[in-house]
N, C-alpha and C positions, 0 to 999 in steps of 0.2 A: 232656184238654181237648177242647172242642167247637169245631170250625171248620166253617163252611159247606162249604168246598172238600172236606173229608174226608167229610162226610156225602154230598155229591153224588158224590164219587169212589167211594163204596161202592154206587152205583147208585140212590140216592134222588133224588127230584125237588127242584128249587129251592124249591118250596113246603114240602116236608118240612124242608129245611134251615132255612128262615125260621121255621117253627113251633118248631123245637128251639132255634135260636140267638137268635131275635128279630130285630127290625129297628131301625134307627137313624135319628135326625134330628139335623142340626146346623144352627146358625144360628137357633135358636129365640129368641123375644123374650118375656120374662116380662111379664105385663100385670096390670092390676087391683090392687086392694088388699084384696080379700076372696075367699073361695072362689067366690062367685057370678060374679066377673068375671076370675078368674085364667086364664091360658092352659091349656087342656085338653090334657094329654099323651095321645098316641094310639099311641106306639110304646114298645118296651122299653128302648131306649138313647137318651138325650136329652142334647144339649149346648146349654145356654143361653149365648148369646153377647152378648145385649143385655138390659139391664133398667134401669129407673129405681129410685130409692129406694122401698122399701115395695111392690114388685110381687111377683108370685108365679106359681106353676104349680099345676095341679090334677091329681091322680092319677086313673087310671081306677078303675072299681069294684074293690074288693078281692076276691081269690080266694085260698084257701089254696094255698100253693106258688108264687104269682106272684113274679116277680123283675123289678125295674126298676133302672136306673141313671140318675142325673142328674149331669151335670158342669156346674158353674157357672163360666164364663169371662167373666162379664158386667161385672166390676168393682164389683158391688154385692152385698150379701147379699140372697138371695131367700127367700120363704116358700113352703113346700110344704104344700098342703092335701089332705086325703083327699077322695074323691068326694062323700061325703055326711056329714051330721052324726051318723049312727049308727056311723061308723067312727072309730077312734082310732089314734094313732100312739105307739109306745113305751109309756110308762107312763100311758096315758090322755090324752095331749095332743091338742088339736084341730088342731094344725099343728106343723111344725118349720121351722127356718131352715137355710139352707146358705150359708156364706160363700163369697166369690169364691175362685177357684183351688182349690176342693175338689170331691170327688166323693162321692156318696152311693149306697149300695146299699140298696134297699128290698125287704123280703121280706114277702109276705102270710102271716101265721101262721094266720089264720082268715078267715072272710068279713067280719069287722069289725075286724081289727087288722093294721096295718103295723108292722114294726120296722125300724130303720135302723142302718146302719154307715157312718160318715163317715171318709174318708181324703183324702190328697193327690190 
């Protein structure tokens, strides 16, 4: 397992630990009703705590090997959009939804494809 404290305990810098483990944000608010006005995510581990019906979040540009997690604790289903229209999710979808009280792991399989795994 990868823990920042173990990485730094081995003599690496906090920046190295952050690069390996990622960063997190809590208390995020899903916004907008399209990819153009959805909340832009900027960290690798995200917790959405507020949303209205039909709002969403937008992923950063896709990179092969990228990993992101999104936790939805907002009480509403949210929509997750890729960064641009040339990127697809799962089997060619232009967006996916994430129900409340669920967590999604997203993996960049190429520069234009995200795949997702959803759990509790």
